[in-house]
NUTOR-599658 format. One record per residue (C-alpha): residue in three letters; x, y, z. Coordinates in steps of 0.2 Angstrom, whole numbers, padded with zeros to 4 digits, always signed. Each point is the difference from the previous one (the first is absolute). Example, Ala and Ser with C-alpha at 12.3 -4.5 7.8 and 13.67 -1.06 7.14 Angstrom:
<atoms>
Ala+0062-0022+0039 Ser+0006+0017-0003 
</atoms>
This chain:
<atoms>
Met+0000-0001+0000 Lys+0008+0017-0007 Arg-0015+0013+0002 Ile-0012+0004+0013 Asp-0016+0013+0000 Gly-0012+0009+0013 Pro-0011-0017+0004 Gly+0017-0010+0002 Ile+0009+0012+0010 Ala-0016+0000+0012 Asp-0003-0019+0001 Leu+0019+0000+0006 Leu-0001+0012+0013 Arg-0016-0008+0006 Ser+0009-0019+0000 Gly+0014+0011+0010 Ile-0012+0006+0013 Glu-0009-0014+0001 Asn+0017-0012+0005 Ile+0002+0015+0014 Glu-0018-0003+0007 Ile+0003-0018+0001 His+0014+0002+0010 Lys-0005+0015+0010 Lys-0002-0011+0018 Thr+0020-0006-0005 Leu+0005+0019-0002 Asn-0010+0006+0014 Glu+0008-0014+0014 Leu+0017+0004-0010 Asn+0009+0011+0015 Val+0016+0004+0008 Phe-0008+0000+0019 Pro-0013-0014+0008 Val-0015+0011-0001 Pro-0016-0002-0013 Asp+0001+0019-0006 Gly+0005-0005-0018 Asp-0009+0008-0014 Thr+0012+0000-0014 Gly-0011-0010-0011 Thr-0017+0008+0005 Asn+0007+0017-0005 Met+0008-0007-0016 Thr-0016-0006-0004 Leu-0011+0012+0004 Thr+0010+0016-0010 Leu+0003-0012-0016 Lys-0020-0005-0001 Tyr-0002+0017+0004 Gly+0007+0004-0016 Leu-0008-0012-0009 Glu-0015+0009+0004 Gly+0007+0014-0010 Val+0001-0012-0015 Lys-0017+0005-0009 Asp+0003-0004-0018 Asp+0016-0013-0005 Ser-0003+0001-0017 Leu+0008+0019-0004 Gly+0019-0007+0000 Val+0013-0005+0013 Ser+0002+0018+0005 His-0017+0005+0002 Val+0000-0017+0012 Leu+0014+0005+0009 Asn-0003+0019+0004 Ala-0016-0004+0006 Phe+0004-0015+0012 Ser+0019+0010+0005 Gly-0012+0014+0005 Ala-0016-0008+0009 Ala+0017-0010+0010 Val+0007+0015+0005 Phe-0016+0008+0010 Gly-0004-0015+0006 Ala+0017-0007+0007 Arg+0001-0008+0020 Gly+0015+0000+0009 Asn+0017-0001-0005 Ser+0001-0013-0012 Gly-0016+0006-0008 Val+0008+0018-0003 Ile+0016-0007-0007 Ile-0008-0011-0010 Ser-0013+0012-0009 Gln+0014+0011-0003 Phe+0008-0015-0010 Phe-0014-0001-0010 Lys-0002+0021-0002 Gly+0019-0002-0010 Phe-0006-0016-0008 Ala-0015+0010-0007 Asn+0011+0016-0006 Gly+0011-0013-0008 Ala-0013-0007-0012 Lys-0001+0020-0006 Ser-0015-0002-0012 Lys+0002-0017-0007 Asp-0015-0010-0004 Val+0011-0017-0003 Phe+0015-0004+0011 Asp+0017-0011-0006 Val+0012-0008+0009 Asn+0011+0016+0002 Asp-0015+0010+0003 Leu-0004-0011+0013 Val+0018+0000+0005 Leu+0002+0018+0001 Ala-0017+0003+0010 Leu+0007-0011+0014 Glu+0015+0011+0002 Asp-0011+0016+0001 Gly-0007-0007+0012 Tyr+0011-0006+0013 Lys+0009+0017-0001 Gln-0016+0008+0004 Ala-0001-0011+0015 Tyr+0014+0005+0007 Arg-0001+0018-0005 Ala-0016+0001+0011 Val+0010-0008+0015 Ala+0008+0015+0008 Lys+0014-0015+0009 Pro-0001-0014-0009 Val+0005-0016+0009 Glu+0007-0014-0008 Gly-0006-0019+0003 Thr-0018+0007-0004 Met-0011-0001-0013 Leu+0009+0014-0009 Thr+0017-0011+0000 Val-0012-0014-0009 Leu-0008+0012-0012 Arg+0017+0006-0006 Glu+0010-0015+0000 Ser-0014-0011-0010 Ser-0003+0016-0014 Glu+0021+0001+0001 Ala+0003-0018-0004 Val-0015+0001-0015 Thr+0007+0015-0007 Gln+0017-0009+0000 Ala-0009-0015-0008 Arg-0006+0009-0015 Pro-0013-0013-0001 Gln-0008-0003-0018 Ser-0017-0005+0007 Phe-0012+0000+0014 Glu+0003-0015+0007 Glu+0019+0001-0002 Leu-0005+0018+0009 Phe-0010-0008+0016 Asp+0012-0014+0002 Val+0016+0011+0004 Leu-0014+0011+0009 Leu-0005-0012+0013 Cys+0016-0009+0001 Glu+0010+0014+0004 Ala-0014+0008+0012 Arg+0000-0016+0010 Ala+0020+0000+0002 Ser-0002+0019+0005 Leu-0013-0007+0013 Lys+0011-0011+0007 Arg+0014+0013+0000 Thr-0010+0012+0013 Pro+0005-0007+0016 Glu+0019+0005-0006 Leu-0004+0016-0002 Leu-0014+0005+0014 Pro+0008-0009+0016 Val-0016+0002+0010 Leu-0006-0013-0013 Lys+0015-0011+0004 Lys+0000+0001+0017 Ala-0019-0006+0000 Asn+0005-0012-0014 Val-0014+0004-0014 Val+0000+0009-0015 Asp-0010+0018-0004 Ser-0019-0002-0001 Gly-0003+0014-0013 Ala+0015-0008-0011 Ser-0009-0016+0003 Gly-0016+0008-0006 Val+0009+0007-0017 Val+0006-0018-0004 Tyr-0018-0007+0003 Met-0007+0015-0013 Phe+0015-0007-0014 Glu-0005-0016+0004 Gly-0017+0002-0004 Met+0002+0008-0015 Lys+0010-0010-0007 Lys-0010-0015+0001 His-0015+0011-0007 Leu+0013+0000-0017 Leu+0003-0018+0001 Gly-0019-0006+0005 Glu+0003-0007+0015 Asp-0012-0001+0014 Leu+0006+0010+0015 Glu+0002-0010+0016 Glu-0015+0003+0011 Glu+0002+0002+0021 Asp-0015+0001+0011 Asn+0008+0012+0012 Gly-0018+0006+0006 Asp+0007+0018+0002 His-0014+0010-0005 Ser-0001+0011+0016 His+0005+0016-0011 Asp-0012-0005-0017 Glu-0009+0018-0004 Ala-0020-0001+0001 Val-0010+0005-0014 Glu-0009+0016+0004 Tyr-0020-0002+0001 Ile-0012+0015+0001 Asp-0017-0002+0004 Leu-0010+0009-0011 Ser-0015-0001+0010 Arg+0006+0011+0014 Phe-0002+0016-0013 Asn-0019+0008-0008 Lys-0001+0015-0009 Asn-0002+0011+0019 Thr+0020-0005+0001 Lys+0008+0016+0004 Phe+0018-0003-0010 Glu+0012+0014+0008 Tyr+0018-0006-0002 Gly+0002-0001-0018 Tyr+0011-0010-0010 Cys+0016-0009+0004 Val+0009+0000-0018 Glu+0016-0010-0006 Gly+0007-0005-0016 Val+0012+0000-0012 Ile+0001+0016-0014 Gln+0009-0003-0017 Val+0006+0018-0003 Thr-0002+0002-0018 Gln+0006+0019-0001 Asn+0019+0001-0007 Glu+0004+0012+0015 Phe-0006-0006+0017 Asp+0001+0011+0015 His-0002-0011+0016 Asp+0000+0017+0013 Ser-0012+0010-0012 Phe-0012-0015-0002 Leu+0001-0002+0021 Lys-0003+0019+0000 Lys-0017-0001-0009 Leu-0004-0015+0010 Glu+0000+0006+0015 Cys-0011+0013-0003 Ile-0015-0014-0003 Ala+0007-0015+0010 Glu+0007-0003+0017 Ser+0011-0014+0009 Ile+0009-0001-0017 Val+0015-0014-0003 Ser+0008+0000-0017 Ser+0017-0006-0008 Val+0006-0001-0018 Glu+0008-0015-0007 Asp+0005+0005-0018 Asp-0013+0005-0009 Lys-0015-0008+0012 Val-0007+0008+0016 Lys-0005-0008+0015 Leu-0014+0011+0008 His-0011+0000+0017 Ala-0013+0013+0004 His-0016+0003+0008 Val-0012+0012-0007 Lys-0019+0004+0004 Gln-0001+0000-0020 Leu+0006-0010-0013 Ala-0003+0007-0015 Pro+0014+0015+0004 Leu+0012-0012+0003 Met-0005-0010-0015 Glu+0004+0014-0012 Leu+0017+0006+0009 Cys+0005-0017-0005 Gln-0005-0001-0016 Glu+0008+0016-0003 Tyr+0016-0009+0001 Gly-0001-0017-0005 Glu-0014-0016+0003 Phe-0002-0012+0014 Leu+0007-0015-0002 Thr-0008-0010+0017 Val-0012+0012+0009 Lys-0008-0006+0019 Ile-0013+0011+0007 Asp-0008-0004+0017 Asn-0012+0011+0006 Met+0006+0004+0018 Thr-0017+0002+0008 Val-0002-0019-0005 Gln+0018-0005+0009 Asn-0005+0011+0016 Met-0016-0007+0004 Leu+0006-0019-0005 Ser+0014+0005+0011 Glu-0009+0003+0018 Pro+0006-0015+0011 Glu-0010-0012+0003 Pro+0005-0006+0020 Glu+0015-0012-0008 Gln+0004+0011-0015 Val+0018+0006-0005 Lys+0004+0014-0006 Lys+0014+0001-0012 Phe+0002+0017+0003 Leu-0001+0011+0016 Cys-0004+0017-0003 Ala-0003+0015+0015 Ser-0003+0017-0004 Arg+0013+0013+0010 Asp-0005+0018-0001 Asp+0016+0004+0010 Gly+0007+0015-0014 Ser+0015-0014-0004 Asp+0008+0002-0016 Phe+0006-0018-0002 Ala-0009-0017+0000 Val+0006-0016+0007 Val-0004-0017-0007 Ala+0004-0016+0012 Val-0002-0020-0004 Ala-0006-0010+0013 Thr+0000-0021-0002 Thr-0016+0000+0014 Gln-0014+0008+0004 Leu+0005+0008+0016 Met+0016+0006-0007 Gln-0010+0008-0014 Lys-0012+0011+0013 Thr+0015+0003+0012 Phe+0008+0007-0014 Ser-0016+0009-0004 Asp-0003+0007+0017 Met+0019+0004-0001 Gly-0003+0013-0016 Ala+0003-0008-0016 Asp-0011+0004-0012 Val-0003-0017-0009 Val+0008-0016+0007 Ile+0000-0013-0011 Leu-0004-0016+0005 Ser+0010-0017-0009 Asp+0003-0016+0009 Ile+0016+0000-0014 Ala+0010+0013-0008 Pro-0013+0014-0008 Ser+0000+0002-0019 Thr+0008+0016-0009 Gln-0019+0003-0005 Asp-0006-0002+0019 Leu+0011+0013+0003 Val-0002+0012-0014 Asp-0020-0003+0006 Ala+0005+0008+0017 Phe+0008+0012-0007 Ala-0015+0006-0010 Met-0011+0000+0015 Thr+0011+0013+0009 Asp-0003+0020-0005 Thr+0018+0008+0003 Lys+0017+0002-0010 Glu+0010-0009+0014 Ile-0001-0018+0004 Leu+0010-0010+0013 Val-0001-0019-0001 Phe+0002-0014+0014 Pro+0004-0015-0011 Asn+0002-0009+0016 Ser+0008-0016-0005 Pro+0018-0001-0013 Asn-0011-0009-0010 Ser-0009+0014-0004 Ile+0011+0016-0001 Phe+0004-0007-0018 Ala-0019+0001-0007 Ala-0001+0018+0009 Met+0013+0008-0008 Gln-0006-0007-0018 Ala-0017+0008+0005 Ala+0007+0016+0006 Ser+0009+0000-0019 Leu-0018-0002-0006 Cys-0005+0015+0010 Lys-0002+0016-0010 Thr-0012+0011+0011 Ala+0011-0002+0014 Arg+0016-0002+0008 Val+0002-0015+0007 Thr+0012-0004+0015 Val+0004-0020+0005 Leu+0004-0001+0018 Asn+0013-0015+0003 Ser-0014-0008+0013 Lys+0003-0016+0001 Ser-0011-0008+0011 Ala-0017+0007+0008 Ala+0008+0001+0017 Glu+0012+0013-0008 Cys-0015+0009-0010 Tyr-0011+0001+0019 Cys+0017+0008+0008 Ala+0001+0012-0014 Met-0017+0005-0001 Ser-0001+0001+0020 Phe+0013+0018-0003 Leu-0007+0004-0014 Gln-0007+0019-0002 Phe-0014+0003-0012 Asp+0002+0017+0002 Cys+0017+0004-0007 Asp+0004-0001-0018 Ala+0006-0015-0009 Ala+0020+0003-0001 Asp-0002+0001+0018 Ala-0014-0015+0003 Ile+0016-0010-0012 Ser+0013+0004+0011 Gln-0008-0004+0015 Ala-0007-0016-0007 Asn+0019-0004-0006 Glu+0005+0003+0017 Val-0010-0012+0010 Leu+0004-0014-0013 Ser+0019+0003+0000 Asn+0000+0000+0020 Ile-0013-0016+0002 Tyr+0010-0015+0006 Ser-0012-0018-0001 Phe+0001-0018+0000 Ala-0013-0012-0006 Val-0004-0017+0010 Tyr-0008-0015-0010 His-0003-0014+0002 Ala+0007-0015-0009 Val-0010-0010-0011 Lys+0013-0013-0005 Asp+0019-0006+0003 Val+0011+0008-0008 Lys+0019+0008+0002 Tyr+0006+0020-0003 Glu+0016+0008+0003 Ser+0007-0017+0007 Lys-0015+0000+0012 His-0013-0013+0003 Ile-0018+0006+0000 Asp-0010-0015+0005 Lys-0019+0001-0003 Asn-0010+0008+0015 Asp+0016+0011+0004 Phe-0001+0019+0000 Phe+0012+0009-0009 Ala+0004+0018+0000 Leu+0005+0010-0017 Asn+0005+0016-0004 Gly-0001+0004-0017 Lys+0007-0017-0005 Ser+0012-0001+0011 Leu-0004-0013+0014 Leu+0001+0008+0020 Gly-0003-0018+0009 Val-0010-0015+0002 Asp-0008-0008+0015 Pro-0015-0010+0004 Ser-0009+0011+0012 Leu-0007+0017-0009 Asn+0001+0011+0017 Asp+0022-0005+0002 Ile+0003+0005-0017 Val-0009+0015+0001 Leu+0006+0007+0018 Lys+0018-0007-0006 Leu+0002+0012-0016 Val-0009+0013+0009 Asn+0012+0001+0013 Asn+0013-0002-0011 Lys-0005+0012-0009 Ile-0004+0014+0013 Glu+0018-0002+0007 Glu+0009+0003-0015 Asp-0012+0013-0007 Pro-0012+0008+0011 Arg-0017+0004-0006 Glu-0015+0010+0010 Ile-0014-0011-0007 Ile-0004-0018-0005 Thr-0016-0005-0009 Val-0004-0018-0001 Phe-0011-0004-0015 Tyr-0008-0015+0001 Gly-0008-0011-0014 Lys-0016-0011-0002 Ser+0009-0016+0009 Val+0005+0008+0015 Ser-0013+0006+0013 Glu-0003+0017+0007 Ala+0004-0008+0020 His+0015-0006-0009 Ala+0005+0013-0008 Glu-0005+0010+0016 Arg+0012-0010+0011 Ile+0014+0002-0011 Ala-0001+0018+0001 Ala+0001-0001+0018 Leu+0015-0011+0000 Ile+0007+0014-0011 Arg-0004+0013+0015 Glu+0005-0007+0011 Ala+0018-0006-0007 Gln+0002+0018-0006 Pro-0009+0011+0012 Leu+0004+0016-0011 Val-0009-0005-0015 Glu-0015+0005-0004 Val-0010-0017-0008 Ser-0016-0002-0009 Ala-0007-0015-0010 Ile-0011+0002-0013 Ser-0011-0014-0011 Thr+0002+0001-0018 Glu-0008-0016-0005 Glu+0016-0006-0012 Thr+0001-0018-0004 Ile+0018-0003-0007 Tyr+0010+0008+0016 Asp-0005-0004+0019 Leu+0010+0017+0008 Thr+0008+0016-0008 Ile+0009+0006+0014 Val+0003+0021-0003 Phe+0014+0011+0006 Glu-0001+0020+0001 
</atoms>
């Protein structure tokens, strides 16, 4: 096979994504720590399936398919792995230029553009991750100069597998745990699925039963509306506009748009404009957009309908919790929470929008949250190392406000920073306040081991408690109380602090958490100690020193 068209490239993508989804549980469980918090397989699957949703017509050629796919994947990206793979396909699509059909050399060049874009998107690329596998497998194909797609995928997959095996040698944390990188494994599964489709082979089914994050189809009960319903909120319009003007000025377009719309988020990719806006009347928006081009895709939601349907039932969960603050602040705060309790807590503390997501929120979730604010400055608390990259990508897509992504890596850090945040100051001072608190915080998390593992030459038995500061192992002990007291005393002795907060997860009772706080007070009478519930399921305790 020496040529491939739009339907052909779409089928390759589908097969690659399906193979990742088949092995989703394996990828999720491929962790360097004995804690069931892996979500790489979930994030990659959701990101790339979101990309497929963007491909409305695969008969229009390779370039159309890839641009539609990559554009949607960028907005649907979740977690670090999702953002990186979406950026790979963004570069891959750029390499397709305007071609309807690919030959072998076209695919070789697109792979090269793909991995280079992925590297450019990461501020500090780390070798031994999916970046390495994407680069080394693509470079191997370039050097091999294959003459057919079958030969290309032989080389690509062979080198990807070899590169995956080398990841522990490049990333010490993997070598210590005797595992390979999970994101890199996802890349191998993707290439493997593509090759199997090319050869007409069936994918191997793996019944992992992991459907915890499958997204439900929205159902609208039309019986709730009638001729007397008051439609007061207008419409939310999202779409992609194909610009037909020879010279398009995005800033001029935005200025006109601001006169008729609110909550505007817009970005430009080549000659296509991604648009999100809220309007009371559809006609003026449509007329303005059609002055510049035509909608390739358009999605219109009646916000009155959304508002009525989102009125919570007793047990209903809201993805976005919005607060109405009228304190004259010139900035808005967007935070991420993994539990309803912390979502409400952050909202009560002054956050304008809190995203509830038990996995990393997508870039689109963050963009939607930005659109719900009405300020020129936005501060974002991602609250997980796996959400910072998506938040930065969302910030780059927001054109109506300046977005600052803060280096908050946990709900505990966010809580401490927001406790000191003054909403009556200007944005620059608020950013400075938050950064000062975050930079001075020291914390460690205590986990309950769910399996035996050897890490940093130490053996952790199942049911042991172990403490981590970042990825550094601080200690192991069969007793939760003992490991906390030992590490707290050591820290205060070497670095005296005034405040200690015990954030306790769902597996620790309030009585037990208060008992631990009391033990710390007895051992450190000069330190102020408090206990706060988060209902997190990953860790038992997070101890924060201020």
